[in-house]
C-alpha positions as CSV (number, residue, x, y, z in Angstrom):
1,M,-24.0,1.5,-11.7
2,I,-22.8,2.7,-15.4
3,D,-20.3,0.3,-16.6
4,I,-16.8,2.0,-16.1
5,I,-15.6,1.2,-19.5
6,D,-18.6,3.3,-21.1
7,K,-16.4,6.3,-20.2
8,F,-13.9,5.5,-22.7
9,T,-15.1,6.7,-26.2
10,I,-13.6,8.5,-29.1
11,D,-15.7,11.8,-28.2
12,N,-15.4,11.8,-24.4
13,S,-13.0,15.0,-24.0
14,E,-13.4,14.9,-20.1
15,T,-10.0,15.0,-18.5
16,V,-8.9,12.0,-16.9
17,I,-5.1,12.7,-16.3
18,V,-3.6,16.0,-15.6
19,S,0.3,16.5,-16.4
20,D,2.9,19.3,-16.7
21,N,2.5,20.1,-20.4
22,H,-0.9,18.9,-21.4
23,T,-4.1,16.9,-20.0
24,I,-5.1,13.3,-21.0
25,S,-8.6,12.7,-21.8
26,Y,-11.0,9.6,-21.9
27,S,-10.9,9.8,-25.7
28,D,-6.9,9.7,-25.6
29,I,-7.0,6.6,-23.3
30,Y,-9.8,5.1,-25.5
31,L,-7.4,5.2,-28.4
32,K,-4.8,3.6,-26.6
33,I,-7.0,0.9,-25.3
34,K,-8.3,0.1,-28.9
35,K,-4.8,-0.1,-30.2
36,L,-3.5,-2.6,-27.6
37,E,-6.8,-4.5,-27.9
38,Y,-6.1,-4.6,-31.6
39,K,-2.7,-6.0,-31.0
40,F,-3.6,-8.6,-28.5
41,K,-6.3,-10.1,-30.7
42,K,-3.8,-10.4,-33.7
43,L,-1.6,-12.3,-31.3
44,N,-4.5,-14.6,-30.6
45,L,-4.6,-14.1,-27.0
46,K,-7.6,-15.5,-25.4
47,E,-9.5,-15.1,-22.1
48,G,-7.3,-16.1,-19.2
49,D,-4.2,-15.3,-20.8
50,R,-1.5,-13.4,-18.6
51,V,-0.1,-10.2,-19.5
52,L,3.0,-9.3,-17.5
53,V,4.0,-5.5,-17.5
54,Q,6.6,-3.3,-15.9
55,S,5.9,0.3,-16.3
56,T,5.7,3.7,-14.6
57,D,3.7,5.7,-17.2
58,I,0.1,6.2,-15.8
59,A,-1.7,6.8,-19.3
60,N,-0.3,3.6,-21.0
61,T,-0.6,1.5,-17.7
62,M,-4.4,2.4,-17.5
63,A,-4.9,1.8,-21.2
64,L,-3.1,-1.4,-20.9
65,F,-5.1,-2.5,-17.8
66,Y,-8.5,-1.9,-19.5
67,A,-7.4,-3.8,-22.6
68,T,-7.0,-6.7,-20.7
69,Q,-10.2,-6.5,-18.8
70,V,-12.5,-5.9,-21.9
71,L,-10.8,-9.2,-23.2
72,G,-11.1,-11.3,-20.3
73,L,-6.9,-11.4,-20.0
74,V,-5.3,-11.1,-16.4
75,F,-3.3,-8.2,-15.8
76,I,-0.2,-8.6,-13.8
77,P,1.8,-5.3,-12.9
78,I,5.3,-5.9,-11.8
79,D,7.7,-3.9,-9.5
80,I,9.9,-1.8,-11.8
81,E,12.8,-2.9,-9.2
82,Y,12.3,-6.5,-9.8
83,K,15.2,-7.8,-11.9
84,D,17.3,-10.7,-12.9
85,V,16.7,-13.6,-10.3
86,I,13.2,-12.3,-8.8
87,L,11.9,-11.3,-12.4
88,T,12.8,-14.6,-13.7
89,T,11.3,-16.5,-10.9
90,I,8.1,-14.9,-11.3
91,V,8.3,-15.2,-15.2
92,E,8.8,-18.9,-14.7
93,L,6.0,-19.1,-12.0
94,I,3.5,-17.2,-14.5
95,E,4.5,-18.2,-17.6
96,P,2.6,-15.1,-19.4
97,Q,1.6,-15.0,-22.9
98,Y,3.0,-11.5,-23.1
99,I,5.5,-9.4,-21.5
100,L,5.5,-5.5,-21.6
101,D,7.3,-2.5,-20.5
102,N,6.8,1.1,-21.4
103,Q,9.0,1.4,-24.2
104,K,7.0,-1.8,-25.8
105,I,3.7,-0.3,-25.2
106,E,4.8,2.9,-27.1
107,L,5.9,0.7,-30.1
108,I,2.5,-1.0,-30.2
109,L,0.7,2.3,-30.0
110,N,2.9,3.8,-32.8
111,S,2.4,0.8,-35.0
112,V,-1.1,0.3,-35.1
113,D,-3.1,2.5,-37.5
114,S,-6.3,4.0,-35.9
115,S,-8.2,3.2,-39.1
116,N,-7.6,-0.6,-38.1
117,I,-9.5,-0.5,-34.9
118,E,-13.1,-1.2,-34.2
119,S,-15.5,1.0,-32.2
120,G,-16.7,-0.2,-28.7
121,F,-16.1,-2.3,-26.2
122,N,-17.3,-5.7,-24.4
123,R,-18.9,-4.7,-21.4
124,L,-17.1,-5.4,-18.0
125,N,-18.9,-7.3,-15.1
126,L,-17.7,-5.6,-12.3
127,D,-19.2,-8.2,-9.9
128,D,-18.0,-11.5,-11.4
129,D,-15.5,-14.0,-10.0
130,R,-13.3,-14.2,-13.0
131,L,-9.5,-13.9,-12.3
132,S,-8.5,-10.4,-13.4
133,V,-5.2,-9.4,-11.8
134,I,-2.3,-11.0,-10.0
135,L,-0.3,-8.8,-8.0
136,F,2.9,-9.8,-6.3
137,T,3.8,-9.3,-2.6
138,S,7.0,-10.3,-0.8
139,G,5.3,-9.8,2.6
140,T,7.9,-10.2,5.2
141,T,9.4,-13.5,3.8
142,G,11.2,-11.8,0.7
143,K,9.8,-14.5,-1.5
144,P,7.2,-12.8,-4.0
145,K,3.9,-14.5,-3.8
146,G,1.1,-14.0,-6.5
147,I,-2.2,-13.0,-5.2
148,M,-5.1,-13.7,-7.5
149,L,-7.9,-11.1,-7.4
150,S,-11.3,-11.1,-9.0
151,N,-13.2,-8.3,-11.0
152,K,-15.6,-8.3,-7.8
153,S,-12.7,-7.9,-5.3
154,I,-10.9,-5.1,-7.2
155,Y,-14.1,-3.0,-8.1
156,S,-15.7,-3.7,-4.6
157,S,-12.8,-2.1,-3.0
158,A,-12.6,0.8,-5.2
159,R,-16.4,1.3,-4.1
160,V,-15.4,1.1,-0.5
161,V,-12.8,3.9,-0.9
162,I,-15.3,6.2,-2.8
163,D,-18.3,5.6,-0.6
164,N,-16.2,6.4,2.7
165,Y,-13.9,9.1,1.6
166,K,-16.4,10.8,-0.7
167,W,-14.0,11.4,-3.9
168,D,-15.8,13.2,-6.5
169,R,-15.5,15.2,-9.9
170,D,-13.7,18.1,-8.0
171,D,-11.0,16.2,-6.7
172,I,-7.4,15.9,-8.1
173,I,-5.7,12.6,-7.0
174,L,-1.9,12.3,-6.1
175,N,-1.3,8.8,-5.3
176,L,2.2,7.7,-4.5
177,A,1.8,4.1,-4.6
178,D,3.0,1.9,-7.1
179,I,0.8,0.4,-9.9
180,H,2.0,-3.2,-8.8
181,T,0.5,-2.7,-5.4
182,M,-3.0,-3.0,-4.3
183,S,-3.1,0.7,-3.2
184,G,-1.7,1.8,-6.6
185,L,-3.9,-0.3,-8.8
186,R,-7.0,0.7,-6.9
187,N,-6.6,4.3,-6.3
188,T,-5.1,5.1,-9.7
189,L,-6.5,2.9,-12.3
190,I,-10.0,2.4,-10.8
191,A,-11.5,4.5,-8.1
192,P,-10.8,7.7,-9.9
193,L,-12.7,6.8,-12.7
194,L,-15.5,5.4,-10.6
195,S,-15.7,8.8,-9.1
196,N,-15.2,10.9,-11.8
197,S,-11.9,12.4,-10.1
198,R,-8.9,13.3,-11.9
199,L,-5.2,11.8,-11.7
200,I,-1.9,13.5,-11.5
201,K,0.6,12.0,-14.2
202,F,4.2,11.7,-13.2
203,D,7.0,9.4,-12.9
204,I,6.9,7.7,-9.5
205,S,10.7,6.9,-9.9
206,K,11.4,10.6,-9.6
207,V,9.4,11.3,-6.7
208,S,12.0,10.6,-4.0
209,N,11.5,13.1,-1.4
210,F,8.9,15.3,0.2
211,I,10.1,18.2,-1.7
212,K,9.0,16.8,-5.0
213,I,5.6,15.7,-3.4
214,I,4.9,19.6,-2.4
215,E,5.9,20.7,-5.9
216,L,3.5,18.4,-7.5
217,I,0.6,19.3,-5.0
218,L,1.3,23.0,-5.6
219,E,1.6,22.7,-9.3
220,Y,-1.6,20.9,-9.8
221,K,-3.7,21.8,-6.9
222,A,-4.1,18.4,-5.6
223,T,-7.1,17.7,-3.2
224,I,-6.4,14.3,-1.9
225,L,-2.7,13.0,-1.3
226,L,-2.3,9.3,-0.8
227,T,1.0,8.5,0.8
228,S,2.9,6.7,3.6
229,P,3.5,7.7,7.4
230,V,7.1,8.3,6.6
231,V,6.1,11.1,4.5
232,I,4.3,12.7,7.5
233,K,7.1,12.5,9.5
234,Q,9.2,14.3,6.8
235,L,6.7,17.0,6.5
236,N,6.8,17.4,10.3
237,I,10.5,17.6,10.7
238,F,10.9,20.1,7.9
239,N,7.6,22.0,8.7
240,K,9.2,25.5,9.6
241,K,10.9,25.3,6.0
242,I,7.7,24.6,4.4
243,N,5.1,27.4,3.0
244,R,1.7,26.1,4.3
245,E,0.1,27.7,1.1
246,D,1.9,25.3,-1.1
247,I,-0.3,22.3,0.3
248,S,-3.3,24.2,1.1
249,S,-5.2,22.8,-1.8
250,L,-5.5,19.6,0.1
251,K,-8.6,18.4,1.6
252,Y,-7.0,15.5,3.4
253,I,-4.4,12.9,3.3
254,M,-4.6,9.3,3.2
255,T,-1.7,7.3,4.6
256,T,-1.3,3.4,4.8
257,G,1.5,0.7,5.0
258,N,2.7,1.3,8.1
259,Y,1.8,2.6,11.8
260,L,1.1,6.4,12.0
261,S,1.8,7.6,15.5
262,K,-0.4,10.0,17.5
263,N,2.3,12.5,17.8
264,D,2.8,12.4,14.1
265,R,-0.5,12.9,13.4
266,D,-1.0,15.6,16.1
267,D,1.9,17.5,15.0
268,F,1.2,17.4,11.3
269,C,-2.6,18.4,12.0
270,D,-1.2,21.4,14.4
271,A,1.1,22.6,11.7
272,Y,-1.0,22.3,8.6
273,S,-4.3,22.0,9.7
274,I,-5.0,19.1,7.3
275,P,-6.9,16.1,8.4
276,I,-5.1,12.9,8.2
277,Y,-6.9,9.2,7.9
278,N,-4.7,6.3,8.2
279,Y,-6.3,3.1,6.7
280,Y,-5.3,-0.7,6.9
281,G,-5.6,-3.0,4.2
282,L,-3.7,-6.2,2.7
283,T,-3.7,-7.2,-0.9
284,E,-5.0,-10.6,-0.2
285,T,-8.1,-8.6,0.9
286,A,-8.1,-6.3,-2.1
287,G,-6.7,-3.5,0.4
288,V,-8.6,-1.2,2.5
289,C,-10.7,-2.9,5.2
290,I,-10.3,-0.9,8.3
291,G,-9.7,2.6,8.7
292,F,-10.9,6.1,9.9
293,T,-12.8,8.4,7.4
294,P,-14.0,11.9,7.1
295,K,-17.3,11.2,8.9
296,D,-14.9,10.2,12.0
297,K,-14.7,13.3,14.3
298,D,-12.9,12.0,17.3
299,I,-9.9,10.0,16.0
300,D,-8.0,7.9,18.5
301,S,-4.4,7.4,16.8
302,E,-3.6,4.5,18.9
303,Y,-6.3,2.7,16.8
304,M,-6.1,1.7,13.1
305,G,-10.0,2.7,12.6
306,Y,-13.4,0.8,12.2
307,P,-14.0,-2.3,9.7
308,L,-14.9,-0.7,6.2
309,G,-16.7,-2.8,3.8
310,S,-15.4,-6.2,5.7
311,E,-16.4,-8.4,8.6
312,I,-13.5,-8.9,10.9
313,D,-13.0,-11.3,13.8
314,I,-10.4,-11.7,16.5
315,I,-9.3,-15.3,17.6
316,D,-7.1,-17.3,19.8
317,R,-4.9,-19.9,18.8
318,D,-7.9,-22.5,18.9
319,N,-9.9,-20.3,16.4
320,N,-12.2,-19.0,19.2
321,S,-13.7,-15.6,18.8
322,L,-12.4,-13.2,21.6
323,G,-14.2,-10.2,23.2
324,E,-13.0,-6.6,23.7
325,N,-9.6,-5.8,24.7
326,S,-8.3,-9.2,24.0
327,I,-5.1,-9.6,21.7
328,G,-5.5,-11.9,19.1
329,R,-5.2,-13.0,15.4
330,L,-7.1,-11.0,13.0
331,K,-9.2,-12.7,10.4
332,I,-11.2,-10.7,7.6
333,K,-13.9,-11.8,5.3
334,N,-14.9,-9.4,2.3
335,S,-15.0,-9.8,-1.5
336,G,-11.3,-10.2,-1.4
337,M,-8.8,-12.9,-2.7
338,I,-9.2,-16.0,-4.8
339,G,-5.9,-17.2,-3.6
340,Y,-2.4,-17.6,-4.2
341,Y,-1.3,-18.4,-7.8
342,K,0.0,-22.1,-8.1
343,S,0.2,-22.3,-4.3
344,K,-2.6,-24.5,-3.3
345,K,-1.3,-25.2,0.2
346,L,-0.9,-21.7,1.1
347,T,-4.4,-20.7,-0.1
348,Q,-5.9,-23.6,2.0
349,N,-4.0,-22.7,5.0
350,T,-4.8,-19.0,4.8
351,L,-8.2,-18.8,3.1
352,I,-10.8,-20.8,5.1
353,D,-14.5,-20.6,4.6
354,G,-14.5,-17.3,2.8
355,W,-12.3,-15.6,6.0
356,F,-8.8,-14.7,5.1
357,Y,-6.4,-15.5,8.3
358,T,-3.8,-12.5,8.7
359,Q,-0.6,-12.5,10.3
360,D,-1.7,-9.6,12.4
361,L,-2.4,-9.4,16.1
362,V,-5.0,-6.9,17.0
363,L,-7.6,-6.2,19.8
364,K,-10.9,-4.5,19.7
365,S,-12.3,-1.7,21.6
366,F,-15.7,-1.7,23.1
367,D,-17.0,0.6,20.4
368,N,-15.4,-1.7,17.4
369,K,-12.2,0.5,16.7
370,I,-9.3,-2.0,15.7
371,K,-6.0,-1.6,17.5
372,L,-2.8,-2.9,15.6
373,I,-0.4,-4.9,18.1
374,G,1.9,-6.5,16.0
375,R,2.7,-9.5,13.5
376,V,2.7,-13.0,14.7
377,D,5.7,-13.5,12.5
378,N,7.6,-10.7,13.9
379,A,7.0,-11.6,17.5
380,F,9.8,-13.4,19.4
381,N,10.5,-14.5,23.0
382,S,12.9,-12.5,25.2
383,E,15.3,-13.6,27.4
384,Y,12.5,-13.7,30.0
385,T,10.4,-16.1,27.9
386,E,8.2,-13.2,27.5
387,L,6.5,-12.7,23.9
388,I,7.8,-9.6,22.2
389,Y,5.9,-7.5,19.7
390,P,8.5,-5.1,17.8
391,E,5.9,-3.0,16.7
392,E,4.7,-2.2,20.3
393,I,8.3,-1.1,21.3
394,E,8.8,0.8,18.1
395,A,5.9,2.8,18.5
396,I,7.4,4.0,21.9
397,I,10.7,4.6,20.8
398,N,9.6,6.7,17.9
399,L,7.8,9.1,20.5
400,D,11.2,10.6,21.0
401,K,11.8,13.7,18.8
402,R,15.3,12.8,18.1
403,V,14.2,9.7,16.3
404,F,13.1,9.4,12.9
405,E,12.2,5.9,12.7
406,S,13.2,2.6,14.3
407,C,13.1,-1.3,13.8
408,V,13.1,-3.7,16.9
409,F,14.5,-7.1,16.3
410,E,15.8,-10.1,18.3
411,F,19.5,-10.9,18.5
412,K,21.5,-13.4,20.2
413,S,24.0,-12.7,22.8
414,K,27.3,-14.3,23.0
415,L,26.0,-16.7,25.5
416,N,23.1,-17.5,22.9
417,M,20.4,-15.4,24.8
418,S,17.7,-13.7,23.3
419,K,18.1,-10.1,23.4
420,I,16.2,-6.9,22.1
421,G,17.9,-4.8,19.8
422,V,17.0,-1.9,17.8
423,A,18.3,0.0,14.8
424,I,17.5,3.8,14.8
425,V,17.8,6.6,12.4
426,L,18.1,9.9,13.9
427,V,16.5,13.1,12.6
428,N,20.0,14.8,13.7
429,E,23.5,13.7,14.8
430,I,23.8,13.4,18.7
431,R,26.7,14.3,20.6
432,D,26.3,11.8,23.5
433,K,25.2,8.5,22.5
434,V,25.5,7.0,26.1
435,T,22.8,9.6,27.1
436,F,20.9,9.0,24.3
437,N,20.5,5.2,24.9
438,K,19.7,5.8,28.5
439,G,16.9,8.1,27.5
440,I,15.3,5.6,25.0
441,N,15.4,2.9,27.8
442,E,14.0,5.0,30.1
443,L,11.1,5.9,27.9
444,I,10.4,2.2,27.2
445,E,10.6,1.5,31.0
446,R,8.1,4.1,31.7
447,K,5.6,2.9,28.9
448,L,6.2,-1.1,28.8
449,G,8.2,-2.1,31.8
450,K,11.8,-3.1,32.3
451,R,11.7,-6.5,30.4
452,K,11.1,-4.8,27.3
453,M,14.2,-2.4,27.4
454,V,16.5,-2.8,24.4
455,S,19.9,-4.6,25.1
456,N,21.7,-2.9,21.9
457,I,21.2,0.1,19.8
458,W,22.6,0.4,16.3
459,I,22.5,4.2,15.1
460,V,22.1,3.9,11.0
461,D,21.8,6.0,8.3
462,D,18.7,4.3,6.7
463,L,16.4,1.5,7.1
464,P,15.6,-0.8,4.0
465,K,12.0,-0.4,3.2
466,G,9.6,-2.2,0.6
467,N,6.3,-1.2,-0.8
468,Y,4.8,1.8,1.1
469,G,7.4,2.3,3.6
470,K,7.0,-1.3,5.2
471,L,10.3,-2.1,7.0
472,K,12.2,-5.1,5.5
473,R,12.8,-6.8,8.8
474,E,14.8,-9.5,8.1
475,K,17.4,-7.7,5.8
476,I,17.6,-5.3,8.8
477,K,18.3,-8.2,11.5
478,K,20.9,-9.7,9.3
479,R,22.7,-6.5,8.7
480,Y,22.9,-5.4,12.4
481,A,22.0,-8.3,14.8
482,V,25.7,-8.8,16.0
483,D,26.4,-8.5,19.6
């Protein structure tokens, strides 16, 4: 494969990013990379030094990423929402040699004279194990963890996307994931360049709802949208107000970060005639490792899909492999993570003999499809001492057309009994809460049995979320779990 950096030359006028008033070419990014490279050399930054950045500008972030790559520096993109205590905690942990935001990047670009820069780059070894990127994820704990990823892991992950989803030079990619996530990093800065696709440039902080997303698709004729199941739900609810032609340029949509229900998929495909491929991945495994792809004609929405570029195993508590239709813990092997930054114990507990031990509980069908049941750390024992998987109950509650989304959690009664509670966001207001609550429990009873019926329902305006629509369960539980 041609080194990805070879595309960045002074005379390559091919478009890499499209935007509202102009296009950005490889040569435009080349000049940005060279200026940043020049600055880093002047600062005597050396291989392995860490550069931390908070920026929403795709072009500048792309240039910064490749400037760190050619110099062997470690690229550390941080959520722009991280401020004060969390940001200070990360900086103290990482001890970066250089900290940048978009304003500081612009100052560098404006201060370096193009006549001072040298032509050409060091070649990248896309298959080495050098520490290339640190991504921070809070997971379900709320405490950011620095996940170390190698060149080999991030570029291999990009190839998995290109090979399985068939991106090519005719594609225009609209990716709604932030750069500080694996989906944002891979699907914005790497995979489009490897596949000769083009990106849509926008300020992600301004894309706050599905209307803005539709406007971007229409304006730039996007062919592939990468988003979360929450957006699919919104498009379904308001489908009668949306002109189908506005998104007709899409070949398909890729979703991740949360469970995509069969109802939501079917409703969307019926309304818009656009395929949806949900995929599963973890930052620790460099993203996508299970999913459905365009080659899969019969998609069973109860499952996440088939393994992609990864080995998977399902194990019991004693690390014994389980057979078909048995619920167990998922472990994954691929060219994924190196470990957690400055957290040797956590690395040793989760990365064993090349296998990453997830917190996800799954089962495998006879034909190798993988179904997500829930998370080990979300599960709790009910008053009947039965193990409750919140995601299982949420999937049933979300079948009700009146429900936009839900979050199931444990709460304690006045007698200190473990009860099942749920916070629900409705599509529209309801007149009779008692009848609504009864209907929800009747639905749960039909699908899962009486012991998984909920004891309390909170009707709420919104549910706090993290990256790509993931529910912040502990925050939700603390807010509502009062009997």
